N, C-alpha and C positions, 0 to 999 in steps of 0.2 A: 449567524454568529452564535446563537444559543447552543447549536449543536456542538461547536468546538468547546464551548464552556462546559457542556455536559461530558465531553470526551476527555477533558483535561485530567480529572481524577484517575481515570483508567490508565492514561499514559504515565502519570506519576507513580501509581502503584506498580505498574509493569517495570518501570526503570528501577524502583527501589528493590523489588523482588529479584531482578536480574543481578543487581549489585550484591545482594545477600547470597544468591546462588553461586556467584563467581568465587566466593570465599570458602565454599564447602568442598571444593575439589572433586572427589569421587562421586558424590551425590548431586553434583551440579546438573547432570543430565536430567535426572528426575525432577529437580526443582525447576529447571527451564521448561520442561514439559508441562508442569503445573502452571507456570506463568503463562504459557501459551494458551492453556485452557481458560485461565482467568481473563486474559485479554479477549479471547474469542467470545466468552459469555458477555463481557462488557460491551463488545462491539455489537452483538446481537441485541442486547438491551437498548443500546444507543440507537440502533437502527429502528427498533420497534417504537421508541419514543419519538424519533425524528420523522418517521414515516407513518405517523398516526393516521386516523381516518381523515379523508379529504373533507375540507370545509367549503361549502358553496357560498358564494357571495350573497348577501342579503340586500334586497332592494329591487328597483325596476330592471336593472341590468343583471339580474341573477342568472348564473349559469345552471343549467339543469344538473341534477345530482349525477346522472350517468356520464355526462360529458366531463364533469369535474373528476370523477373517479377514473375515467380513461386518461385524462391529462396527468393525474397524480401517478397512475400506474406507469405511464410512459416516462415520466420524470424519474421515478424510482428505478426503472429498468436502466435508464441512461446512467444514473449514478452508480448502480451496481456494476454495469459494464465498464465504467471508468475505473472503478476499484479493481476489477479483475484485470484490466489492461495494465494498470500501473503495477499491481502485485506480480503478475506473471512476467512482465518485462524486467522488473528489478531482480526477481529470483533468477531468471535466465541470464541476466547480465552478471550477477554474482557468480554463478557457476562458470560462465565463460571467462570472466576475469581470473577466477581461481586457476583454471587450467592454463590459460594463456600466460598469466603472470608467472606461474611456476616454470613453464617452458622458456619464457623470456629470461628469467633469472638464470636458468641453467645455461642458456646460450650465451648470456653476458659473462658468466663465470669463465667460459672458455675463450670468448672473443669480446672484449670490452667495447670494441668499436661498433657493436650491434645495438648499442643503447637506443639510438634514435629510432631505428626501425622497430625495435621491440616495443617502445612506448607508443608508436603509431598503431601497432596491432592491438595493444591493450586498450587504447583509446577507441578503436573500432568496436571492440567487445563492449565497452562502456556505453557506446552509442545506442545499444539496444534499449537501455533504460531510458534514455532521452526520447526515443521514438515512442515508447509506451507512455511516457509523461505527456507528450504532445497529443497522442490519441485520447488520453484521459481528459486533458484540458478541452479538447474539441467536444467530447461527449458531455462534459459538465456544461459547456456552453449551450448544448442542445436541450439540456434538462429544464 
């Protein structure tokens, strides 16, 4: 829960900077690139804080430091894998929906009765993001 609370200011700053960038028209591309860098730096800092050194349990049932480090490394790898799965699938789905949606609108402008079929194809392209989300949830469950 603390990780989300740490990430909240980064998200708020990114949203505010995006709104400011949208008002500047021509220079919006440079501002959005700067926002992306700020969000990247914030995510790396958040990852460094959240994935700090592994802490072994204290007491009779203490886990050896090497085993705790291995468990922590596997957990971090699973979380990074989940992030990559979700990010990659949503980017791919966005690209797919952009092309399929444009083609669907072009087809519907000529033949309006194709609306149902076109929406099914757009939904299939959107399914890519859902598959990535499912894989991410499974990987988080393994962490």
